[in-house]
C-alpha positions, 0 to 999 in steps of 0.5 A: 298479548290480547289473548290470555293462555295457560297450561299449569298442571298441579299435583295437589296432596291433602290429608284427612284431619289428624290423618284418620283413616277414613277413606275406606274402600267402600266409599273410595271410587265414590269419593275420588269420582265426586273430587274430580267431578268438583274439579271439572266443574270448577274448570280445572280438568281432572286427569287422575284422583286417588289416594289412600286411607288418609290423604288424597292425590289430585292431578288436574290442569289448573283453569285460568279462571280460578287461583289454587287456594279457591280450587282447594277451599272449593274441593275441600269444602264440597267433598266434606259435605258430600261425604257426611251424607253417606252414613253415620260413620262419616259424620265426623269426616273433616279435611286437614287444613292445609295442602301441598301443590306442586307443579308438573311438568307435561313430559311427567304427566303419565309418571304422576298419573301412574304414582296416583293410580298405585297408591294402595301399593306404594302405602304398603311400604311408605307412610303418608308421612314419608311420602309427603316430606319426599315431595317437599324434598323434591321440590325443595320446599322449606318447612317446620315439622311442627306445623305440617301435621297439626 
């Protein structure tokens, strides 16, 4: 083939360090927009960005010009630096080192988009840990519970 073509939708999930509830109502929309902007600047078209007090969900179209690891490195680094400029209470803000990334079938984009949009409602009944375990089970990801949360 003389042309490189790809269309890979990815649902990314990562949390604040120690799952501290630092994503407050006052900052969340601006943070979601910032994260989407970082993705867009890396040519990873953001479809939906959201989350809850201790974690983030990003649904994007992965660019053929960047690896998933590099995308996450850039998103986390830039947003961590940015949020620390938003006031003293964010001076100790950090993301946890790991992440989850799951492929999304194009026919499921609307389902995942709606899921991300309704995070606040969703987490009234389900913890982040239970949500993340459900993703790991759905995608048949082998993991060691001792290392997932630290």
